[in-house]
C-alpha positions in Angstrom: -8.0 31.6 -37.7 -9.7 28.8 -35.6 -10.1 30.5 -32.1 -12.1 33.6 -32.1 -12.2 33.6 -28.3 -8.4 34.5 -28.8 -9.2 36.9 -31.7 -11.6 38.7 -29.2 -8.6 39.2 -26.9 -6.2 40.3 -29.6 -8.3 42.9 -31.2 -9.3 44.3 -27.6 -5.4 44.3 -26.6 -4.6 46.1 -29.9 -7.5 48.7 -29.4 -6.2 49.4 -25.8 -2.9 50.7 -27.4 -5.0 53.1 -29.4 -6.9 56.3 -29.6 -9.7 54.2 -31.8 -12.8 54.0 -29.4 -15.1 51.6 -31.5 -14.3 48.9 -34.1 -16.9 46.7 -35.7 -15.4 43.6 -37.6 -16.8 40.6 -39.4 -14.8 37.6 -41.2 -15.8 35.3 -43.8 -14.8 32.0 -44.2 -15.8 29.6 -46.7 -18.1 32.0 -48.3 -20.0 32.6 -45.2 -19.9 34.9 -41.9 -18.1 33.1 -39.5 -17.3 35.8 -36.8 -18.5 39.0 -36.3 -18.1 41.3 -33.3 -18.1 44.7 -31.9 -15.5 46.7 -29.5 -15.5 49.8 -27.5 -18.3 52.4 -28.1 -19.6 54.9 -30.3 -21.5 58.4 -28.9 -21.7 56.5 -25.6 -23.3 53.6 -26.9 -21.6 49.8 -27.4 -20.3 49.1 -30.9 -21.3 45.7 -32.4 -21.6 44.3 -35.7 -24.9 46.0 -36.5 -23.7 49.6 -35.8 -24.1 51.8 -38.7 -21.0 53.5 -40.2 -20.9 56.0 -42.8 -18.3 54.0 -44.9 -17.1 56.5 -47.8 -15.4 54.9 -50.5 -16.1 51.8 -49.4 -18.9 52.4 -51.4 -17.2 52.2 -54.7 -16.9 48.3 -55.2 -21.0 48.2 -54.5 -21.5 50.6 -57.1 -19.1 49.1 -59.4 -21.1 45.7 -58.8 -24.4 47.5 -59.9 -22.7 48.7 -62.9 -21.5 45.2 -63.8 -24.9 43.9 -63.3 -26.1 46.5 -66.0 -23.3 45.4 -68.1 -24.4 41.8 -67.9 -28.4 42.9 -68.3 -26.8 44.3 -71.8 -27.8 48.2 -70.4 -24.3 49.4 -70.2 -21.0 48.2 -71.9 -17.6 48.4 -70.4 -16.0 49.6 -73.5 -18.6 52.0 -74.6 -17.9 55.9 -73.8 -19.6 57.3 -71.0 -20.7 60.0 -73.6 -22.6 58.1 -75.5 -25.0 57.6 -72.7 -25.7 61.4 -72.2 -27.9 63.7 -74.2 -25.6 66.5 -73.6 -21.6 67.1 -72.7 -21.0 66.4 -69.1 -18.4 69.1 -69.3 -17.6 71.5 -71.8 -14.0 71.6 -73.7 -12.7 68.5 -72.6 -10.9 66.9 -75.4 -10.7 63.5 -73.6 -14.2 63.0 -72.6 -15.4 60.9 -75.8 -12.5 58.4 -75.0 -13.4 57.8 -70.9 -15.3 54.5 -71.1 -17.3 52.5 -68.4 -14.1 50.6 -67.8 -12.2 53.4 -67.3 -14.4 55.0 -64.5 -14.2 51.4 -62.8 -10.5 51.0 -62.6 -9.5 54.8 -62.1 -7.7 55.5 -65.4 -10.5 58.3 -66.9 -7.5 60.9 -66.3 -9.8 62.7 -63.7 -8.4 63.9 -60.5 -10.4 62.5 -57.1 -11.7 65.9 -57.0 -12.1 68.9 -58.9 -10.5 72.1 -58.5 -12.5 75.4 -58.1 -11.3 76.4 -61.6 -13.4 73.1 -63.1 -13.0 69.3 -63.9 -10.2 68.5 -66.2 -8.6 65.4 -67.5 -4.5 65.2 -66.5 -3.8 62.1 -68.6 -5.3 60.0 -71.6 -8.2 57.9 -70.4 -6.5 54.2 -70.0 -2.7 55.5 -69.9 -2.5 56.2 -66.1 -4.1 54.8 -62.5 -5.3 57.9 -60.7 -7.8 57.3 -58.2 -10.9 59.4 -58.9 -14.6 60.0 -57.4 -15.0 62.3 -60.2 -14.8 59.7 -62.8 -17.3 57.4 -61.1 -19.8 60.5 -60.5 -19.5 61.1 -64.2 -20.5 57.2 -64.6 -23.2 57.5 -62.3 -24.8 60.4 -64.2 -24.7 58.2 -67.2 -26.3 55.2 -65.5 -29.0 57.1 -63.9 -29.8 58.8 -67.4 -29.9 55.2 -69.3 -32.1 53.2 -66.1 -34.3 56.6 -65.5 -33.8 56.0 -61.9 -31.7 57.3 -59.3 -29.0 55.0 -58.1 -30.1 54.7 -54.6 -33.3 53.0 -55.3 -31.7 50.8 -57.8 -28.9 49.5 -55.1 -32.2 48.9 -53.0 -33.7 46.7 -55.5 -30.5 45.1 -56.7 -28.1 44.7 -54.1 -29.5 45.3 -50.8 -32.6 43.5 -50.8 -31.4 40.6 -52.6 -28.4 40.5 -50.7 -30.2 40.6 -47.2 -28.4 44.1 -46.8 -31.2 45.3 -44.4 -29.1 48.2 -42.6 -27.6 49.5 -45.7 -28.7 52.8 -47.9 -27.1 55.3 -49.9 -27.5 58.5 -48.1 -28.4 61.8 -49.2 -25.4 64.2 -50.4 -24.2 65.8 -47.2 -22.3 68.9 -48.9 -22.1 71.0 -45.7 -18.4 72.1 -44.9 -17.5 70.9 -48.6 -16.7 73.6 -51.5 -19.5 74.7 -53.3 -18.0 74.0 -56.7 -18.2 70.1 -56.1 -21.1 68.5 -58.0 -24.5 68.3 -56.6 -26.8 67.2 -59.3 -27.2 63.6 -57.7 -29.3 62.6 -54.8 -26.2 60.3 -53.3 -22.9 59.5 -55.0 -22.7 55.9 -55.5 -18.9 56.3 -54.8 -19.2 57.7 -51.1 -22.5 57.8 -49.9 -23.0 54.2 -48.4 -24.1 53.7 -44.7 -23.8 50.2 -43.5 -22.6 47.7 -40.8 -20.0 45.6 -40.8 -22.4 42.3 -41.2 -24.1 43.8 -44.1 -21.0 44.5 -45.7 -19.7 40.9 -45.1 -23.1 39.9 -46.6 -22.0 41.4 -49.8 -18.4 39.9 -49.7 -20.5 36.7 -49.4 -22.1 37.6 -52.7 -18.8 38.4 -54.3 -18.0 34.6 -53.4 -21.1 33.0 -54.3 -20.7 29.9 -56.8 -23.5 28.6 -59.3 -26.0 31.4 -58.6 -28.7 31.5 -61.2 -30.3 34.8 -60.2 -30.1 38.0 -61.9 -28.4 39.7 -59.2 -25.3 37.8 -58.6 -22.8 38.3 -61.2 -21.5 35.4 -63.4 -18.2 33.6 -62.7 -16.8 35.2 -65.8 -17.8 38.8 -64.9 -16.5 38.4 -61.0 -13.4 37.4 -62.6 -13.6 40.5 -64.7 -13.7 42.4 -61.6 -11.0 41.0 -60.1 -8.5 41.2 -62.9 -5.6 43.6 -62.6 -6.2 46.5 -65.1 -3.7 48.7 -64.2 -0.7 49.3 -61.8 -0.8 51.4 -58.6 1.8 53.7 -59.1 4.9 52.2 -58.2 3.6 49.8 -55.6 5.0 46.3 -56.4 2.2 43.4 -56.7 -0.5 46.4 -56.5 -3.2 47.0 -59.1 -6.6 48.2 -59.7 -9.2 46.1 -61.3 -13.3 47.3 -61.8 -14.1 48.9 -58.4 -11.6 47.1 -56.4 -7.8 47.2 -55.6 -6.2 44.2 -56.2 -3.1 42.9 -54.5 -0.9 39.8 -55.8 0.8 37.8 -53.2 2.9 34.6 -53.9 0.3 32.2 -53.6 -2.7 34.1 -54.0 -4.7 37.4 -55.2 -6.8 39.6 -53.1 -9.4 42.5 -53.5 -9.6 45.0 -51.5 -10.9 48.8 -50.8 -10.8 51.4 -47.8 -13.0 54.0 -46.8 -12.3 57.4 -44.6 -15.0 59.8 -44.1 -13.2 62.9 -42.8 -12.2 62.8 -39.3 -15.0 60.5 -38.3 -14.4 56.8 -39.9 -11.5 55.0 -41.5 -12.8 51.4 -42.8 -11.1 48.5 -44.6 -12.2 45.6 -46.2 -10.2 42.6 -47.9 -11.1 39.3 -49.5 -10.2 36.4 -51.7 -12.6 35.0 -54.3 -10.6 32.0 -54.6 -10.2 31.3 -50.9 -13.8 32.6 -50.4 -12.6 34.4 -47.5 -12.6 37.8 -46.2 -12.5 40.6 -43.3 -14.6 43.7 -42.8 -13.2 46.3 -40.3 -15.1 49.8 -39.6 -13.5 52.3 -37.1 -14.6 55.4 -35.7 -11.4 57.0 -35.7 -8.8 58.7 -38.1 -6.1 56.4 -36.9 -8.3 53.4 -37.6 -6.5 52.1 -40.5 -3.3 51.9 -38.6 -5.3 49.4 -36.4 -6.8 47.3 -39.3 -3.5 46.2 -40.5 -2.4 44.1 -37.3 -5.7 42.9 -37.0 -6.3 41.4 -40.4 -2.7 39.9 -40.1 -4.1 38.1 -37.3 -6.8 36.8 -39.5 -5.6 36.5 -43.2 -1.8 36.6 -43.1 -0.8 36.7 -46.4 -3.2 39.4 -47.1 -1.4 42.4 -45.8 1.4 44.4 -47.6 1.1 46.3 -50.6 -2.2 48.0 -49.9 -1.3 49.1 -46.6 2.0 50.5 -47.9 0.3 52.7 -50.1 -2.6 54.0 -48.0 0.0 54.3 -44.6 1.2 56.7 -43.3 -2.1 58.6 -44.3 -0.5 61.9 -44.4 1.8 60.5 -47.3 -1.1 59.1 -49.6 -1.3 60.2 -52.9 -4.1 59.1 -55.3 -1.5 58.5 -58.1 -0.2 55.6 -56.0 3.2 57.1 -55.7 3.7 57.6 -51.8 5.9 54.7 -50.8 8.8 55.8 -48.2 
């Protein structure tokens, strides 16, 4: 994409055809932010790339990055059972609990559902055997992480992600439980899996960190650890070419592999990020409408023509989405 003026026109034209009132976008090329813009409005104010959005599950890749930082520092280990880091059992009478490792939580293979039922939290499958998207698995891991580092995750993220990567407008917010069932977990200040508020520009800075080369500080992951993060660990349902790594979805094309994630905050936001470590390119799209994902796909296709496909087949139409990946029409 050489003409960002052309991109401006295309995004505005696509937005005008939908009910999406606000879009923030940032594009990374050659490991640097090459373009950022906003379209429409949010609460009667013009949307820009610096407009804050609560991005829900786009939190998960940052949480995973933080966990892998701790693995590189020797504080956590990918293949150690999470229960080894806690003084008491996280839940009682769960036979699979001693088998759930850090790797299982990051690859959504603990066997836990996305959210627990009113009857409690139970694993539906043996850890490592199946993909099932699970926020609960990451909350379990966060509970152990905070026990080990003796620090709430939101402050760890500020010191080890936001400050070193220049994400000055990002924060993990206190958990907002209003309107949610009272049986959901409440023992943490924020959920590393869903509590992030950020901007398109800030999230693009995180993408740049994912693509950084030859860094020597203790905040950027080493190249081998990045490769581990972006290696397919489990297939997502029946979606051809779609896998999960550690914190990111992995979409394998004919000539390239892409990492991606989405986020939806109830009926308020729909967001999508995709990137390529090898190409050092990526796109961040944040929208303020429940139909925003349908708009993300054609816009990303304008910028990275080979990067759309399997991920959106799983995510869209939203009414058919299933956490185990088996929702294709």
